[in-house]
All heavy atoms as TSV, in Angstrom:
chain	resi	resn	atom	element	x	y	z
A	1	MET	N	N	0.816	-1.154	0.007
A	1	MET	CA	C	0.014	0.009	-0.010
A	1	MET	C	C	0.895	1.225	-0.018
A	1	MET	O	O	1.557	1.492	0.994
A	1	MET	CB	C	-0.904	0.028	1.202
A	1	MET	CG	C	-1.931	-1.051	1.281
A	1	MET	SD	S	-2.857	-0.789	2.765
A	1	MET	CE	C	-4.433	-1.305	2.207
A	2	ALA	N	N	0.885	1.900	-1.043
A	2	ALA	CA	C	1.696	3.170	-1.109
A	2	ALA	C	C	0.868	4.383	-0.662
A	2	ALA	O	O	-0.287	4.514	-1.057
A	2	ALA	CB	C	2.178	3.344	-2.543
A	3	GLY	N	N	1.458	5.212	0.134
A	3	GLY	CA	C	0.900	6.438	0.547
A	3	GLY	C	C	-0.051	6.354	1.643
A	3	GLY	O	O	-0.791	7.288	1.990
A	4	VAL	N	N	-0.146	5.201	2.301
A	4	VAL	CA	C	-1.068	5.027	3.476
A	4	VAL	C	C	-0.188	4.975	4.679
A	4	VAL	O	O	0.727	4.211	4.814
A	4	VAL	CB	C	-1.880	3.747	3.353
A	4	VAL	CG1	C	-2.702	3.542	4.571
A	4	VAL	CG2	C	-2.795	3.800	2.075
A	5	ALA	N	N	-0.568	5.770	5.773
A	5	ALA	CA	C	0.177	5.778	7.006
A	5	ALA	C	C	-0.189	4.456	7.671
A	5	ALA	O	O	-1.286	3.983	7.743
A	5	ALA	CB	C	-0.243	6.950	7.825
A	6	MET	N	N	0.854	3.746	8.174
A	6	MET	CA	C	0.674	2.470	8.842
A	6	MET	C	C	1.012	2.667	10.345
A	6	MET	O	O	1.890	3.350	10.712
A	6	MET	CB	C	1.481	1.372	8.268
A	6	MET	CG	C	1.264	1.146	6.769
A	6	MET	SD	S	-0.346	0.532	6.440
A	6	MET	CE	C	-0.148	-1.199	6.886
A	7	TYR	N	N	0.161	2.009	11.215
A	7	TYR	CA	C	0.449	2.055	12.649
A	7	TYR	C	C	0.558	0.627	13.136
A	7	TYR	O	O	-0.142	-0.248	12.655
A	7	TYR	CB	C	-0.713	2.737	13.360
A	7	TYR	CG	C	-0.875	4.215	13.002
A	7	TYR	CD1	C	-1.718	4.609	11.974
A	7	TYR	CD2	C	-0.080	5.155	13.647
A	7	TYR	CE1	C	-1.836	5.944	11.583
A	7	TYR	CE2	C	-0.234	6.520	13.269
A	7	TYR	CZ	C	-1.139	6.875	12.294
A	7	TYR	OH	O	-1.256	8.207	11.899
A	8	THR	N	N	1.419	0.468	14.154
A	8	THR	CA	C	1.526	-0.918	14.773
A	8	THR	C	C	0.585	-0.979	16.007
A	8	THR	O	O	0.795	-0.259	16.932
A	8	THR	CB	C	2.974	-1.128	15.196
A	8	THR	OG1	O	3.817	-0.975	14.036
A	8	THR	CG2	C	3.157	-2.518	15.760
A	9	ILE	N	N	-0.365	-1.795	15.887
A	9	ILE	CA	C	-1.278	-2.019	16.943
A	9	ILE	C	C	-1.355	-3.478	17.313
A	9	ILE	O	O	-1.668	-4.264	16.393
A	9	ILE	CB	C	-2.754	-1.530	16.626
A	9	ILE	CG1	C	-2.635	-0.002	16.296
A	9	ILE	CG2	C	-3.731	-1.822	17.693
A	9	ILE	CD1	C	-3.944	0.614	15.911
A	10	ALA	N	N	-1.101	-3.834	18.517
A	10	ALA	CA	C	-1.049	-5.223	18.979
A	10	ALA	C	C	-0.075	-6.053	18.132
A	10	ALA	O	O	-0.392	-7.234	17.792
A	10	ALA	CB	C	-2.420	-5.814	19.042
A	11	GLY	N	N	1.013	-5.492	17.755
A	11	GLY	CA	C	2.017	-6.210	16.935
A	11	GLY	C	C	1.696	-6.380	15.461
A	11	GLY	O	O	2.421	-7.075	14.768
A	12	ARG	N	N	0.595	-5.735	14.982
A	12	ARG	CA	C	0.209	-5.840	13.584
A	12	ARG	C	C	0.247	-4.507	12.947
A	12	ARG	O	O	-0.075	-3.474	13.596
A	12	ARG	CB	C	-1.119	-6.480	13.442
A	12	ARG	CG	C	-1.180	-7.864	13.996
A	12	ARG	CD	C	-2.350	-8.604	13.546
A	12	ARG	NE	N	-2.257	-8.751	12.122
A	12	ARG	CZ	C	-3.149	-9.443	11.441
A	12	ARG	NH1	N	-4.137	-10.040	11.992
A	12	ARG	NH2	N	-3.072	-9.537	10.044
A	13	GLN	N	N	0.517	-4.397	11.662
A	13	GLN	CA	C	0.494	-3.153	10.929
A	13	GLN	C	C	-0.938	-2.921	10.518
A	13	GLN	O	O	-1.539	-3.777	9.837
A	13	GLN	CB	C	1.440	-3.260	9.690
A	13	GLN	CG	C	2.934	-3.290	10.093
A	13	GLN	CD	C	3.375	-1.918	10.548
A	13	GLN	OE1	O	3.031	-0.893	9.953
A	13	GLN	NE2	N	4.193	-1.879	11.618
A	14	VAL	N	N	-1.517	-1.741	10.818
A	14	VAL	CA	C	-2.821	-1.378	10.561
A	14	VAL	C	C	-2.791	-0.037	9.755
A	14	VAL	O	O	-2.146	0.865	10.191
A	14	VAL	CB	C	-3.695	-1.315	11.713
A	14	VAL	CG1	C	-5.113	-0.871	11.439
A	14	VAL	CG2	C	-3.653	-2.532	12.560
A	15	GLY	N	N	-3.531	-0.018	8.662
A	15	GLY	CA	C	-3.577	1.259	7.847
A	15	GLY	C	C	-4.466	2.298	8.518
A	15	GLY	O	O	-5.398	1.957	9.224
A	16	SER	N	N	-4.082	3.552	8.296
A	16	SER	CA	C	-4.868	4.623	8.920
A	16	SER	C	C	-6.350	4.638	8.469
A	16	SER	O	O	-7.175	5.082	9.192
A	16	SER	CB	C	-4.204	5.919	8.631
A	16	SER	OG	O	-4.185	6.216	7.244
A	17	HIS	N	N	-6.605	4.213	7.284
A	17	HIS	CA	C	-7.966	4.253	6.741
A	17	HIS	C	C	-8.847	3.244	7.528
A	17	HIS	O	O	-9.997	3.496	7.789
A	17	HIS	CB	C	-8.030	3.987	5.269
A	17	HIS	CG	C	-7.384	2.746	4.831
A	17	HIS	ND1	N	-5.973	2.599	4.792
A	17	HIS	CD2	C	-7.850	1.547	4.374
A	17	HIS	CE1	C	-5.706	1.423	4.301
A	17	HIS	NE2	N	-6.814	0.787	4.083
A	18	TYR	N	N	-8.236	2.044	7.931
A	18	TYR	CA	C	-9.013	1.143	8.786
A	18	TYR	C	C	-9.298	1.715	10.148
A	18	TYR	O	O	-10.321	1.506	10.800
A	18	TYR	CB	C	-8.238	-0.161	8.896
A	18	TYR	CG	C	-8.248	-0.994	7.632
A	18	TYR	CD1	C	-7.040	-1.277	7.026
A	18	TYR	CD2	C	-9.423	-1.431	7.066
A	18	TYR	CE1	C	-7.042	-2.025	5.825
A	18	TYR	CE2	C	-9.436	-2.172	5.907
A	18	TYR	CZ	C	-8.249	-2.464	5.235
A	18	TYR	OH	O	-8.220	-3.168	4.094
A	19	LEU	N	N	-8.338	2.421	10.698
A	19	LEU	CA	C	-8.466	3.070	12.035
A	19	LEU	C	C	-9.625	4.124	11.953
A	19	LEU	O	O	-10.456	4.272	12.850
A	19	LEU	CB	C	-7.186	3.693	12.514
A	19	LEU	CG	C	-6.105	2.728	12.857
A	19	LEU	CD1	C	-4.815	3.462	13.216
A	19	LEU	CD2	C	-6.474	1.746	13.979
A	20	ALA	N	N	-9.637	4.893	10.798
A	20	ALA	CA	C	-10.685	5.888	10.650
A	20	ALA	C	C	-12.063	5.269	10.561
A	20	ALA	O	O	-13.037	5.743	11.142
A	20	ALA	CB	C	-10.387	6.752	9.451
A	21	MET	N	N	-12.132	4.198	9.820
A	21	MET	CA	C	-13.436	3.501	9.683
A	21	MET	C	C	-13.861	2.940	11.018
A	21	MET	O	O	-15.086	2.986	11.364
A	21	MET	CB	C	-13.366	2.357	8.605
A	21	MET	CG	C	-13.263	2.905	7.165
A	21	MET	SD	S	-13.394	1.636	5.946
A	21	MET	CE	C	-11.855	0.673	6.202
A	22	ALA	N	N	-12.935	2.326	11.767
A	22	ALA	CA	C	-13.273	1.782	13.079
A	22	ALA	C	C	-13.729	2.930	14.087
A	22	ALA	O	O	-14.701	2.667	14.801
A	22	ALA	CB	C	-12.112	1.044	13.668
A	23	CYS	N	N	-13.106	4.069	13.999
A	23	CYS	CA	C	-13.502	5.185	14.835
A	23	CYS	C	C	-14.876	5.693	14.457
A	23	CYS	O	O	-15.705	5.926	15.327
A	23	CYS	CB	C	-12.460	6.259	14.702
A	23	CYS	SG	S	-12.837	7.741	15.678
A	24	LEU	N	N	-15.158	5.846	13.221
A	24	LEU	CA	C	-16.498	6.278	12.754
A	24	LEU	C	C	-17.567	5.254	13.117
A	24	LEU	O	O	-18.680	5.590	13.525
A	24	LEU	CB	C	-16.528	6.611	11.315
A	24	LEU	CG	C	-15.692	7.847	10.902
A	24	LEU	CD1	C	-15.622	7.917	9.416
A	24	LEU	CD2	C	-16.259	9.075	11.511
A	25	ALA	N	N	-17.285	3.968	12.914
A	25	ALA	CA	C	-18.233	2.938	13.221
A	25	ALA	C	C	-18.532	2.902	14.816
A	25	ALA	O	O	-19.707	2.776	15.207
A	25	ALA	CB	C	-17.782	1.613	12.799
A	26	GLY	N	N	-17.463	3.053	15.545
A	26	GLY	CA	C	-17.636	3.075	17.054
A	26	GLY	C	C	-18.384	4.355	17.461
A	26	GLY	O	O	-19.342	4.185	18.349
A	27	LEU	N	N	-18.181	5.476	16.864
A	27	LEU	CA	C	-18.928	6.631	17.170
A	27	LEU	C	C	-20.386	6.498	16.829
A	27	LEU	O	O	-21.287	6.817	17.596
A	27	LEU	CB	C	-18.259	7.901	16.428
A	27	LEU	CG	C	-18.918	9.210	16.715
A	27	LEU	CD1	C	-18.771	9.574	18.130
A	27	LEU	CD2	C	-18.301	10.242	15.844
A	28	GLY	N	N	-20.630	6.023	15.557
A	28	GLY	CA	C	-22.006	5.854	15.146
A	28	GLY	C	C	-22.773	4.852	16.029
A	28	GLY	O	O	-23.909	4.996	16.329
A	29	GLY	N	N	-22.106	3.715	16.368
A	29	GLY	CA	C	-22.719	2.705	17.220
A	29	GLY	C	C	-23.021	3.301	18.630
A	29	GLY	O	O	-24.032	2.972	19.231
A	30	GLY	N	N	-22.080	4.058	19.144
A	30	GLY	CA	C	-22.331	4.691	20.495
A	30	GLY	C	C	-23.425	5.625	20.505
A	30	GLY	O	O	-24.294	5.600	21.405
A	31	ILE	N	N	-23.576	6.417	19.427
A	31	ILE	CA	C	-24.683	7.392	19.296
A	31	ILE	C	C	-25.983	6.652	19.181
A	31	ILE	O	O	-27.009	6.978	19.884
A	31	ILE	CB	C	-24.465	8.372	18.117
A	31	ILE	CG1	C	-23.339	9.293	18.448
A	31	ILE	CG2	C	-25.746	9.132	17.783
A	31	ILE	CD1	C	-22.867	10.142	17.244
A	32	TYR	N	N	-26.015	5.567	18.398
A	32	TYR	CA	C	-27.222	4.794	18.240
A	32	TYR	C	C	-27.651	4.153	19.587
A	32	TYR	O	O	-28.832	4.190	19.967
A	32	TYR	CB	C	-27.019	3.733	17.150
A	32	TYR	CG	C	-28.196	2.767	17.056
A	32	TYR	CD1	C	-29.395	3.158	16.433
A	32	TYR	CD2	C	-28.193	1.472	17.678
A	32	TYR	CE1	C	-30.452	2.315	16.352
A	32	TYR	CE2	C	-29.257	0.602	17.554
A	32	TYR	CZ	C	-30.410	1.089	16.874
A	32	TYR	OH	O	-31.473	0.216	16.809
A	33	ALA	N	N	-26.659	3.637	20.304
A	33	ALA	CA	C	-26.989	2.963	21.587
A	33	ALA	C	C	-27.492	3.972	22.642
A	33	ALA	O	O	-28.445	3.665	23.370
A	33	ALA	CB	C	-25.750	2.275	22.112
A	34	MET	N	N	-26.945	5.177	22.648
A	34	MET	CA	C	-27.412	6.157	23.551
A	34	MET	C	C	-28.737	6.803	23.250
A	34	MET	O	O	-29.460	7.156	24.170
A	34	MET	CB	C	-26.272	7.286	23.645
A	34	MET	CG	C	-24.988	6.818	24.177
A	34	MET	SD	S	-25.024	6.244	25.848
A	34	MET	CE	C	-25.124	7.645	26.696
A	35	THR	N	N	-29.065	6.895	21.969
A	35	THR	CA	C	-30.328	7.544	21.612
A	35	THR	C	C	-31.482	6.564	21.463
A	35	THR	O	O	-32.632	6.984	21.462
A	35	THR	CB	C	-30.174	8.320	20.379
A	35	THR	OG1	O	-29.746	7.524	19.243
A	35	THR	CG2	C	-29.162	9.462	20.534
A	36	SER	N	N	-31.195	5.257	21.344
A	36	SER	CA	C	-32.307	4.319	21.101
A	36	SER	C	C	-33.085	4.083	22.409
A	36	SER	O	O	-34.324	3.916	22.313
A	36	SER	CB	C	-31.792	3.006	20.540
A	36	SER	OG	O	-30.940	2.364	21.460
A	37	GLY	N	N	-32.455	4.064	23.475
A	37	GLY	CA	C	-33.167	3.849	24.746
A	37	GLY	C	C	-33.701	2.447	24.852
A	37	GLY	O	O	-33.578	1.645	24.015
A	38	GLY	N	N	-34.455	2.217	25.945
A	38	GLY	CA	C	-35.031	0.899	26.128
A	38	GLY	C	C	-36.512	0.997	25.876
A	38	GLY	O	O	-37.096	2.050	25.600
A	39	SER	N	N	-37.151	-0.144	26.009
A	39	SER	CA	C	-38.595	-0.173	25.812
A	39	SER	C	C	-39.222	0.322	27.044
A	39	SER	O	O	-38.989	-0.039	28.179
A	39	SER	CB	C	-39.101	-1.567	25.415
A	39	SER	OG	O	-38.820	-2.438	26.492
A	40	LYS	N	N	-40.214	1.299	26.831
A	40	LYS	CA	C	-40.831	1.927	28.051
A	40	LYS	C	C	-42.364	1.676	27.851
A	40	LYS	O	O	-42.886	1.890	26.782
A	40	LYS	CB	C	-40.589	3.425	28.109
A	40	LYS	CG	C	-39.176	3.679	28.391
A	40	LYS	CD	C	-38.861	5.193	28.461
A	40	LYS	CE	C	-37.410	5.468	28.653
A	40	LYS	NZ	N	-37.137	6.860	28.685
A	41	LYS	N	N	-43.072	1.393	28.942
A	41	LYS	CA	C	-44.453	1.255	28.932
A	41	LYS	C	C	-45.052	2.635	29.157
A	41	LYS	O	O	-44.637	3.301	30.111
A	41	LYS	CB	C	-44.920	0.286	29.992
A	41	LYS	CG	C	-44.519	-1.157	29.707
A	41	LYS	CD	C	-45.032	-2.043	30.787
A	41	LYS	CE	C	-44.625	-3.438	30.535
A	41	LYS	NZ	N	-45.084	-4.374	31.603
A	42	GLU	N	N	-46.028	3.031	28.346
A	42	GLU	CA	C	-46.603	4.330	28.519
A	42	GLU	C	C	-47.670	4.250	29.721
A	42	GLU	O	O	-48.338	3.260	29.846
A	42	GLU	CB	C	-47.285	4.773	27.315
A	42	GLU	CG	C	-46.306	5.117	26.178
A	42	GLU	CD	C	-47.005	5.741	24.942
A	42	GLU	OE1	O	-48.096	6.299	25.128
A	42	GLU	OE2	O	-46.491	5.613	23.844
A	43	ALA	N	N	-47.750	5.316	30.436
A	43	ALA	CA	C	-48.716	5.364	31.455
A	43	ALA	C	C	-50.108	5.478	30.896
A	43	ALA	O	O	-50.327	6.122	29.879
A	43	ALA	CB	C	-48.491	6.581	32.407
A	44	GLY	N	N	-51.012	4.807	31.513
A	44	GLY	CA	C	-52.354	4.800	31.034
A	44	GLY	C	C	-53.322	4.189	32.069
A	44	GLY	O	O	-52.924	3.790	33.129
A	45	PRO	N	N	-54.587	4.100	31.743
A	45	PRO	CA	C	-55.528	3.554	32.759
A	45	PRO	C	C	-55.253	2.123	33.126
A	45	PRO	O	O	-55.643	1.667	34.133
A	45	PRO	CB	C	-56.844	3.756	32.061
A	45	PRO	CG	C	-56.585	3.829	30.610
A	45	PRO	CD	C	-55.215	4.499	30.531
A	46	ASN	N	N	-54.619	1.335	32.143
A	46	ASN	CA	C	-54.405	-0.060	32.347
A	46	ASN	C	C	-53.059	-0.308	33.051
A	46	ASN	O	O	-52.762	-1.442	33.438
A	46	ASN	CB	C	-54.519	-0.845	31.071
A	46	ASN	CG	C	-55.838	-0.817	30.456
A	46	ASN	OD1	O	-56.814	-0.610	31.146
A	46	ASN	ND2	N	-55.901	-0.809	29.182
A	47	ASN	N	N	-52.228	0.714	33.156
A	47	ASN	CA	C	-50.905	0.553	33.683
A	47	ASN	C	C	-50.736	1.254	35.062
A	47	ASN	O	O	-49.663	1.808	35.317
A	47	ASN	CB	C	-49.844	1.049	32.738
A	47	ASN	CG	C	-49.789	0.219	31.464
A	47	ASN	OD1	O	-50.146	-0.935	31.459
A	47	ASN	ND2	N	-49.325	0.860	30.367
A	48	THR	N	N	-51.744	1.296	35.864
A	48	THR	CA	C	-51.582	1.993	37.155
A	48	THR	C	C	-51.144	1.013	38.197
A	48	THR	O	O	-51.345	-0.225	38.068
A	48	THR	CB	C	-53.039	2.495	37.596
A	48	THR	OG1	O	-53.933	1.444	37.649
A	48	THR	CG2	C	-53.591	3.572	36.630
A	49	PRO	N	N	-50.376	1.528	39.189
A	49	PRO	CA	C	-49.912	0.592	40.214
A	49	PRO	C	C	-51.088	0.082	41.070
A	49	PRO	O	O	-52.168	0.684	41.134
A	49	PRO	CB	C	-49.026	1.501	41.019
A	49	PRO	CG	C	-49.400	2.887	40.823
A	49	PRO	CD	C	-50.023	2.866	39.380
A	50	PRO	N	N	-50.878	-1.044	41.721
A	50	PRO	CA	C	-52.003	-1.611	42.533
A	50	PRO	C	C	-52.307	-0.741	43.728
A	50	PRO	O	O	-51.437	-0.067	44.267
A	50	PRO	CB	C	-51.436	-2.976	42.925
A	50	PRO	CG	C	-49.964	-2.824	42.935
A	50	PRO	CD	C	-49.662	-1.877	41.771
A	51	ILE	N	N	-53.556	-0.762	44.125
A	51	ILE	CA	C	-53.934	0.035	45.291
A	51	ILE	C	C	-53.917	-0.941	46.528
A	51	ILE	O	O	-54.675	-1.922	46.589
A	51	ILE	CB	C	-55.377	0.571	45.117
A	51	ILE	CG1	C	-55.437	1.496	43.941
A	51	ILE	CG2	C	-55.839	1.268	46.384
A	51	ILE	CD1	C	-56.807	1.965	43.555
A	52	ASN	N	N	-53.022	-0.598	47.457
A	52	ASN	CA	C	-52.839	-1.467	48.630
A	52	ASN	C	C	-53.598	-0.819	49.782
A	52	ASN	O	O	-53.025	-0.214	50.676
A	52	ASN	CB	C	-51.357	-1.557	49.027
A	52	ASN	CG	C	-50.559	-2.267	47.969
A	52	ASN	OD1	O	-51.036	-3.179	47.270
A	52	ASN	ND2	N	-49.299	-1.886	47.690
A	53	ALA	N	N	-54.879	-1.062	49.766
A	53	ALA	CA	C	-55.767	-0.444	50.802
A	53	ALA	C	C	-56.017	-1.467	51.861
A	53	ALA	O	O	-56.083	-2.696	51.636
A	53	ALA	CB	C	-57.086	-0.027	50.158
A	54	SER	N	N	-56.226	-0.904	53.085
A	54	SER	CA	C	-56.517	-1.875	54.196
A	54	SER	C	C	-57.962	-2.290	54.258
A	54	SER	O	O	-58.305	-3.253	54.959
A	54	SER	CB	C	-56.105	-1.204	55.499
A	54	SER	OG	O	-56.823	0.041	55.723
A	55	SER	N	N	-58.818	-1.529	53.581
A	55	SER	CA	C	-60.236	-1.986	53.567
A	55	SER	C	C	-60.822	-1.601	52.201
A	55	SER	O	O	-60.264	-0.903	51.372
A	55	SER	CB	C	-61.040	-1.154	54.641
A	55	SER	OG	O	-61.039	0.189	54.356
A	56	SER	N	N	-61.977	-2.124	51.921
A	56	SER	CA	C	-62.614	-1.921	50.652
A	56	SER	C	C	-63.115	-0.478	50.507
A	56	SER	O	O	-63.124	0.056	49.424
A	56	SER	CB	C	-63.783	-2.938	50.385
A	56	SER	OG	O	-64.775	-2.747	51.378
A	57	ASP	N	N	-63.499	0.093	51.721
A	57	ASP	CA	C	-63.931	1.494	51.654
A	57	ASP	C	C	-62.771	2.430	51.258
A	57	ASP	O	O	-62.967	3.368	50.502
A	57	ASP	CB	C	-64.451	1.940	53.078
A	57	ASP	CG	C	-65.767	1.270	53.406
A	57	ASP	OD1	O	-66.475	0.900	52.450
A	57	ASP	OD2	O	-66.038	1.180	54.580
A	58	GLU	N	N	-61.615	2.158	51.760
A	58	GLU	CA	C	-60.445	2.941	51.422
A	58	GLU	C	C	-60.080	2.784	49.926
A	58	GLU	O	O	-59.740	3.710	49.255
A	58	GLU	CB	C	-59.223	2.516	52.306
A	58	GLU	CG	C	-57.986	3.335	52.008
A	58	GLU	CD	C	-56.829	2.900	52.921
A	58	GLU	OE1	O	-56.972	1.984	53.749
A	58	GLU	OE2	O	-55.749	3.475	52.763
A	59	ALA	N	N	-60.172	1.533	49.418
A	59	ALA	CA	C	-59.921	1.312	47.974
A	59	ALA	C	C	-60.927	2.051	47.138
A	59	ALA	O	O	-60.535	2.634	46.085
A	59	ALA	CB	C	-59.970	-0.202	47.690
A	60	ASP	N	N	-62.193	2.009	47.502
A	60	ASP	CA	C	-63.185	2.780	46.732
A	60	ASP	C	C	-62.944	4.257	46.749
A	60	ASP	O	O	-63.072	4.969	45.748
A	60	ASP	CB	C	-64.617	2.485	47.289
A	60	ASP	CG	C	-65.031	1.018	47.072
A	60	ASP	OD1	O	-64.541	0.410	46.088
A	60	ASP	OD2	O	-65.976	0.578	47.780
A	61	PHE	N	N	-62.537	4.806	47.933
A	61	PHE	CA	C	-62.209	6.176	48.051
A	61	PHE	C	C	-61.095	6.594	47.129
A	61	PHE	O	O	-61.052	7.578	46.380
A	61	PHE	CB	C	-61.856	6.529	49.462
A	61	PHE	CG	C	-61.342	7.954	49.589
A	61	PHE	CD1	C	-62.235	9.069	49.589
A	61	PHE	CD2	C	-59.979	8.179	49.796
A	61	PHE	CE1	C	-61.753	10.281	49.673
A	61	PHE	CE2	C	-59.538	9.461	49.906
A	61	PHE	CZ	C	-60.410	10.558	49.910
A	62	VAL	N	N	-60.019	5.798	47.109
A	62	VAL	CA	C	-58.875	6.047	46.266
A	62	VAL	C	C	-59.285	5.983	44.781
A	62	VAL	O	O	-58.841	6.829	43.959
A	62	VAL	CB	C	-57.715	5.061	46.567
A	62	VAL	CG1	C	-56.567	5.234	45.575
A	62	VAL	CG2	C	-57.191	5.271	47.946
A	63	LYS	N	N	-60.015	5.035	44.363
A	63	LYS	CA	C	-60.467	4.878	42.984
A	63	LYS	C	C	-61.314	6.098	42.538
A	63	LYS	O	O	-61.074	6.697	41.452
A	63	LYS	CB	C	-61.283	3.609	42.732
A	63	LYS	CG	C	-60.425	2.352	42.785
A	63	LYS	CD	C	-61.292	1.117	42.621
A	63	LYS	CE	C	-60.447	-0.194	42.748
A	63	LYS	NZ	N	-61.264	-1.382	42.653
A	64	LYS	N	N	-62.230	6.529	43.416
A	64	LYS	CA	C	-63.057	7.649	43.090
A	64	LYS	C	C	-62.247	8.943	42.999
A	64	LYS	O	O	-62.428	9.812	42.117
A	64	LYS	CB	C	-64.162	7.820	44.129
A	64	LYS	CG	C	-65.245	6.787	44.011
A	64	LYS	CD	C	-66.312	6.961	45.011
A	64	LYS	CE	C	-67.334	5.812	44.957
A	64	LYS	NZ	N	-68.398	5.937	46.002
A	65	PHE	N	N	-61.222	9.071	43.910
A	65	PHE	CA	C	-60.358	10.204	43.919
A	65	PHE	C	C	-59.548	10.284	42.605
A	65	PHE	O	O	-59.401	11.350	41.985
A	65	PHE	CB	C	-59.436	10.226	45.119
A	65	PHE	CG	C	-58.445	11.339	45.105
A	65	PHE	CD1	C	-58.807	12.603	45.464
A	65	PHE	CD2	C	-57.167	11.125	44.714
A	65	PHE	CE1	C	-57.921	13.644	45.497
A	65	PHE	CE2	C	-56.204	12.142	44.718
A	65	PHE	CZ	C	-56.661	13.458	45.075
A	66	LEU	N	N	-58.999	9.156	42.168
A	66	LEU	CA	C	-58.250	9.129	40.967
A	66	LEU	C	C	-59.097	9.384	39.698
A	66	LEU	O	O	-58.639	10.039	38.835
A	66	LEU	CB	C	-57.544	7.770	40.829
A	66	LEU	CG	C	-56.452	7.482	41.813
A	66	LEU	CD1	C	-55.930	6.060	41.593
A	66	LEU	CD2	C	-55.322	8.432	41.658
A	67	GLU	N	N	-60.359	8.907	39.723
A	67	GLU	CA	C	-61.195	9.209	38.639
A	67	GLU	C	C	-61.558	10.678	38.567
A	67	GLU	O	O	-61.636	11.283	37.476
A	67	GLU	CB	C	-62.505	8.298	38.757
A	67	GLU	CG	C	-62.326	6.888	38.451
A	67	GLU	CD	C	-63.495	6.052	38.757
A	67	GLU	OE1	O	-64.566	6.578	39.137
A	67	GLU	OE2	O	-63.438	4.809	38.583
A	68	SER	N	N	-61.846	11.337	39.723
A	68	SER	CA	C	-62.124	12.705	39.680
A	68	SER	C	C	-60.948	13.539	39.301
A	68	SER	O	O	-61.093	14.549	38.614
A	68	SER	CB	C	-62.681	13.129	41.040
A	68	SER	OG	O	-61.607	13.077	41.995
A	69	ALA	N	N	-59.730	13.161	39.660
A	69	ALA	CA	C	-58.524	13.854	39.277
A	69	ALA	C	C	-58.325	13.709	37.756
A	69	ALA	O	O	-57.834	14.662	37.145
A	69	ALA	CB	C	-57.333	13.311	40.063
A	70	ASP	N	N	-58.639	12.553	37.164
A	70	ASP	CA	C	-58.464	12.391	35.766
A	70	ASP	C	C	-59.478	13.268	34.963
A	70	ASP	O	O	-59.183	13.741	33.894
A	70	ASP	CB	C	-58.682	10.924	35.338
A	70	ASP	CG	C	-57.466	10.110	35.665
A	70	ASP	OD1	O	-56.349	10.602	35.884
A	70	ASP	OD2	O	-57.614	8.872	35.813
A	71	LYS	N	N	-60.694	13.440	35.514
A	71	LYS	CA	C	-61.658	14.277	34.879
A	71	LYS	C	C	-61.298	15.728	34.794
A	71	LYS	O	O	-61.606	16.425	33.874
A	71	LYS	CB	C	-63.022	14.109	35.579
A	71	LYS	CG	C	-63.645	12.751	35.242
A	71	LYS	CD	C	-64.992	12.540	35.995
A	71	LYS	CE	C	-65.591	11.230	35.790
A	71	LYS	NZ	N	-66.803	11.067	36.565
A	72	LYS	N	N	-60.589	16.167	35.886
A	72	LYS	CA	C	-60.197	17.568	35.946
A	72	LYS	C	C	-59.069	17.909	34.894
A	72	LYS	O	O	-58.962	18.986	34.424
A	72	LYS	CB	C	-59.615	17.963	37.285
A	72	LYS	CG	C	-60.711	17.967	38.382
A	72	LYS	CD	C	-60.147	18.279	39.710
A	72	LYS	CE	C	-61.282	18.295	40.771
A	72	LYS	NZ	N	-60.757	18.595	42.076
A	73	ASN	N	N	-58.306	16.883	34.553
A	73	ASN	CA	C	-57.267	17.094	33.528
A	73	ASN	C	C	-57.768	16.853	32.208
A	73	ASN	O	O	-57.750	16.960	31.187
A	73	ASN	CB	C	-56.054	16.154	33.750
A	73	ASN	CG	C	-55.334	16.557	35.089
A	73	ASN	OD1	O	-55.438	17.695	35.530
A	73	ASN	ND2	N	-54.631	15.636	35.673
């Protein structure tokens, strides 16, 4: 290879163009991994946490309160 800068990495000669491609691939992969995020469940009426009430009256009160708060929004 004429005109290509060569570097010794781990005992092997590596061309600068391979290092540039590896750097760009690593940068692109890192950006993709950071921006893709994980799967998230959206909040909704079916994804509410359980109501741990000590009595059925308390559970009914909490349900009615949540329904009235949803109507206001």
